[in-house]
C-alpha positions in Angstrom: 71.6 76.6 166.6 71.2 75.2 163.1 71.2 77.8 160.4 67.8 79.3 159.5 68.5 78.2 155.9 68.2 74.6 157.0 64.7 75.1 158.5 63.6 76.8 155.2 65.0 74.0 153.1 63.3 71.4 155.2 60.0 73.3 155.0 60.4 73.4 151.2 60.5 69.6 151.0 57.6 69.1 153.5 59.9 68.1 156.4 59.9 69.6 159.9 62.7 70.9 162.0 62.5 70.1 165.7 64.7 72.3 167.9 66.1 71.1 171.3 68.5 72.5 173.8 72.1 72.5 172.7 73.9 69.2 173.1 73.8 65.7 171.5 72.2 64.4 174.6 69.1 66.6 174.1 69.0 65.8 170.4 69.0 62.1 171.0 66.4 62.3 173.8 64.0 64.2 171.5 64.7 61.8 168.6 63.7 58.9 170.8 60.7 60.7 172.2 59.5 61.7 168.8 60.5 58.6 166.9 62.9 60.5 164.6 65.6 58.6 162.8 67.9 61.5 161.9 69.2 64.5 164.0 72.2 66.6 164.5 73.8 69.8 165.5 75.4 72.7 163.6 78.8 71.5 165.0 78.6 68.6 162.6 77.4 65.9 164.9 75.0 63.9 162.8 73.0 61.2 164.5 71.5 58.3 162.5 69.6 56.3 165.1 69.3 53.3 162.7 73.1 52.9 162.9 74.3 54.6 166.1 73.0 56.2 169.3 75.5 59.1 169.1 77.0 61.4 166.5 79.4 59.3 164.5 81.7 60.8 161.8 82.2 57.5 159.9 78.5 56.8 159.8 77.8 60.4 158.6 80.4 60.1 155.9 79.0 56.8 154.7 75.5 58.3 154.5 76.8 61.2 152.5 78.6 58.8 150.1 75.4 56.8 149.7 73.6 59.9 148.6 76.3 60.8 146.1 76.2 57.2 144.7 72.4 57.2 144.5 72.2 60.7 142.9 75.3 60.1 140.7 76.5 63.6 141.5 79.6 65.0 143.2 79.2 66.5 146.7 80.2 69.9 145.4 77.1 69.9 143.1 74.8 68.4 145.8 75.7 70.9 148.4 74.7 73.8 146.2 71.2 72.5 145.9 70.5 71.5 149.5 70.0 74.9 151.2 70.9 78.5 151.1 72.7 79.6 154.3 71.3 82.7 156.1 74.1 85.0 157.4 74.7 84.1 161.0 76.8 85.8 163.7 77.8 84.2 167.0 79.2 86.4 169.8 80.2 85.4 173.3 80.4 87.7 176.3 82.1 86.7 179.5 80.2 88.0 182.5 80.9 87.9 186.2 77.6 86.3 187.2 74.8 84.3 185.7 71.2 85.5 185.9 68.2 84.2 184.2 67.8 86.2 180.9 64.3 87.2 181.8 65.7 88.9 184.9 68.1 91.0 182.8 65.9 94.1 181.9 68.3 95.8 179.4 68.9 92.5 177.5 65.3 91.4 177.6 64.1 94.8 176.2 66.8 94.8 173.5 66.1 91.2 172.6 62.4 91.8 172.2 63.0 95.0 170.1 65.5 93.3 167.7 63.4 90.1 167.4 60.4 92.3 166.4 62.6 94.2 163.9 63.9 91.1 162.2 60.5 89.4 162.1 60.4 86.2 159.9 63.6 87.3 158.1 65.8 86.4 161.0 66.2 84.8 164.4 68.0 85.5 167.7 69.1 83.0 170.2 70.6 84.1 173.6 71.6 81.4 176.1 74.2 80.8 178.7 77.0 78.4 177.7 76.9 75.0 179.4 80.7 74.8 179.5 82.0 78.4 180.0 81.1 81.5 182.0 79.7 83.1 178.9 76.5 84.3 177.4 76.2 83.2 173.8 74.4 85.5 171.4 73.5 84.1 167.9 71.8 86.3 165.4 70.6 85.4 161.8 69.2 87.6 159.1 69.6 88.8 155.6 72.2 91.5 156.2 75.5 90.4 157.9 76.5 93.9 158.9 73.2 94.5 160.6 73.1 91.2 162.4 76.6 91.7 163.7 75.5 95.1 165.0 72.5 93.5 166.7 74.7 90.8 168.3 77.1 93.4 169.7 74.2 95.6 171.0 72.8 92.6 172.8 76.2 91.8 174.4 76.4 95.4 175.5 72.9 95.2 177.1 73.9 92.1 179.0 77.0 93.8 180.3 74.9 96.7 181.4 72.6 94.4 183.3 75.5 92.7 185.2 77.8 95.6 185.7 
């Protein structure tokens, strides 16, 4: 669920973003499988496999401090040059039953239509929560008002499928 701005920033420096299922467990599994040394989640869990096998706030803070020392610049300055965040909206809708998203015709149709409309300028992620009886809808794109509208329309479509 990392911001689309991160993927663009990484591409700009010749790095590649690998997406996994949500959860530190899946990030670490993919890091080990691919031989990656750094990974994380939007929640702030940063994993430096050279130093720890899980997200560790102290290790992450020390790594950030190391960059500040090496670059001789304050974090406020460094953070402005790393990436440009793309507006992102996250909505959750509690539904009475779980069905595979591909078996929800209204949601699937709306999802396809809005993904096509956003094109390369945005991204949509719809998934069931692993911890709550909720469908999570995340939409990114250049216009916050428009992506909020899309997220709400997708939630309405999911409700229609399970009413």
